[in-house]
N, C-alpha and C positions, 0 to 999 in steps of 0.2 A: 652425814659430811657428803654423801652425793645427790640427796637434793639441795645444799646447798651451792656444789659445783654444778648443776643444772640449772637453776636461777642464775648463778654468773654469768654463765653461756650466755643465758637468754638474755641476759641485760646486756651484754657486749653487743650480741647482734643487733641492737637500735644503734648502735653505730652506722651499719649497711644500711637502713632505712635514712637517715637523717644526712648520709654522704647521697645516697641518692637524690635526694630533697634539693641538695647544696648544688648541684651540679643543673639538676632543672630548671632552677633558678638563677642560676651564669647564664644559662642559653638564652632563657626569655626578657632577663633585663642585664645583659653585661654591658652596657653602656650607661648605666645610670652611679654615677660618681659618687654621688649621696646614701645611696642604697649599700654602697661597697664599704663607703667608711664608716655608716652606720652600725653596718655587719660585722665588721672587722673591732670598732668599739666594744661589739656586744660579745664579740669571743675573747676578745683580751679581759673583759669582766667579768663572765662567768670563770674563766681558767684561774685568772687572782683569787677570787673568793672561795673557788676550792682548795687552791693550793690555801691559802694564807688561813680562812676559819675552818677550814674542816682537817686537813689531810694533816697537816704541822700540828696543831692543837692534839690530835688523835696520837699520832708518832713519839709526843712529847710525854707524856703518860707512860710508856714503855721505856722510851730511850733516854730520856732528860735533856736536859737543855745542851749539852755538850755535846751527844751522842745524836739528836735532832738535827745540829747545824751542820755537821759533819756530814751526814748523810745528804741536808739538803743542798751542801757544798758540791758532792761528790755528782748528785743527778745535775747541777747546773755544768758543771765541767765535764760532766760526759758528753751534753750536748755542744756544749762550746767544740771540743774536741773533736765531734762528729761535725761540727762546721767546718772547722780545719781540712780534715780530711773530707769531707764530700763538701766544698764549696758551692752548694746550689745558690743562687742568683736571686737578689729580692725581686722577681716576677715581674715589677712593672716595670723597670729599664728596658726589658726584653718587648713588652707588649707591642705588637703590631711588625715587628721584624720575622717574617717567615724564613730565616736564611738558617744555614749552618749551626751558630754560637746559638740560635732560640733553640734547636732541637736538642742540644747538647744541655741548655739550661733547665729545659722543660723535663728531662729523663732526672736530672739532678734535682728540682721541686722535687716527684715523687718519692726518692730516694728521704728527703728531707722531712716529707712526711710522716713514711712510714719510724724514721727515727724517733718522732716526738709521740707519736697515735701509741706506740709500744709502752712507755711507761704511764699514758693515759689507761690502759688494758690492765698492769698494776695496780694503779691507785682504784680502781672501780673494784678488783678483785679483793683487794686486802682490805679496801673497806667495807664491803662487804662481809666477809672472815669474822672482821673485828665487831662490827653490827647491823645488822641487816636492813635497818631503818637510814642508816647512814651510806650503807652500798647503795641502795635504791635512790638517795640526794644524789652521791657522786655520779651515778651511771648517768642518771637522768637530765644532771647537770652538763656532764659529758657530751651527752646526745645531743643538748640544745646549741653549746658549745661547736659540734660539729656541721652542722649545717652553715650557719654566714662564713665559717672557717672555709669550710670545701667551695662555697661559691667563688670566695677570694682567689682562691688557689687555680680554681678551673679554669680561671681567664684567659694565664698564659698558654694554656695548653689548648683552646679555641685556636689563637693563631697557626697552628699547625692543620686545623679546617681538617684534621681526622676525628668523627666520631669513635671510631673504634680504640684510637690512644685512650682519647678520653675515656668513655665508659672503663677500661682495661686501668687505668691511673686511679681512676676511682673508687675502682673494687681494692686494688692493693691497700690501698688506704684504707676503706673503710675494713678490711680483713686485719688490717695491725692490730689495732682494738683488741678482737678476739684472743690474738694471738698473744697478746701481751697477758691476756687475762689466764689462759692457758697456762704460758712461764709463772706466771703469782702465784697460781692456784697451787702446780708442783712442788715448786720452790718452800712454800708457806706446810705442805704436806709432809717435804722430808725435815725443814727445820723450822718450827714455827715461829721461831722467835723474828724472824726475816718480816714478820708483816707488818711492823712497826718501821721497818728499815725500807721494805718498797713505798711504804706510803711519804715516809719522807725522801726520798729518792725521787717519785714520781712530782712531787711538790717543788721540788730544785729543777727537775726539768721543765716542768710548765711555765712556770716562772721564768726560766731563760726563756723561751719561746716567746712568752707576750713581750718580755720588754725588748727581745733583738731581735724578732720579727715581725709579730703582729703589731708594734706601735709604729716601727719606721716603714710600715706598707702603708698604714693610715696617711702616713705623713705624705705619700706618694701621690694621694690623691686630694691634696688641699681642702679639706672639707672639715676642719678641728670641731665646727659647732656638731655635725651630724656624728663624727664619733664619741663625743662626749655623749650627746642622746642614747648612741648607744649602748656607751658603758651604765647612763642611767636604766634603760631598758632592763642591762644584763642585772641590775639590782633589786629591780622589781622583780622580774622573774625568780630568782635566786630562792628572795625571801619569801616567795609563794609557795614555791616550793619546799621548803623549809617549814612553813607554818603547815604545809596538808600532809606531809609525810612522819613529821615527827610530833601532832596531836592526834 
């Protein structure tokens, strides 16, 4: 069991690497609306695939239809409630306005990132405990998703012209997934039946983020073709990963 925990923690740390790469990309090509739209499309596609193709079916085997639906709904509802309690802005609206309102919005964006990155840690940890190959697939897919997501999320933080703040925000976001993994490991160690519940809960949270955050964000860049191209790329990458890992 300790070897499993070590593997899960190591896998969760991939988010640190891809978060750093995403921020670096944002620093280099932040003015390219097509690249941002494609990146958001890729991130959206990966999240939906992880949730619908991997996590929900795996949870369904243990929870059944009603239990899985309830856990998915609870995950989405918790993120919806968090959005009400912490009303972080939809990023692009404040872009370029270095004023007090923007400062507040960027802080709220960091909280929003943490809120949905933690369930990703749940998902990866519990998928690995259910099946190491599934956990590896989910972990790699989430890590890839983090790259374009952090790229898109870093854009408003740059308007504050503070690299120190940008690095701090990225670190908080990157470490949220390992935190979620630890919480998931501890919870399942105390009550193994929670594993399937965590997977379905995380699926609901990630589906909510995809539909409520990423799709509206992409619309603001007005590059629907590039968004679709990003989604198509996510399908190819995801299928390639699945073939490599499961064969």
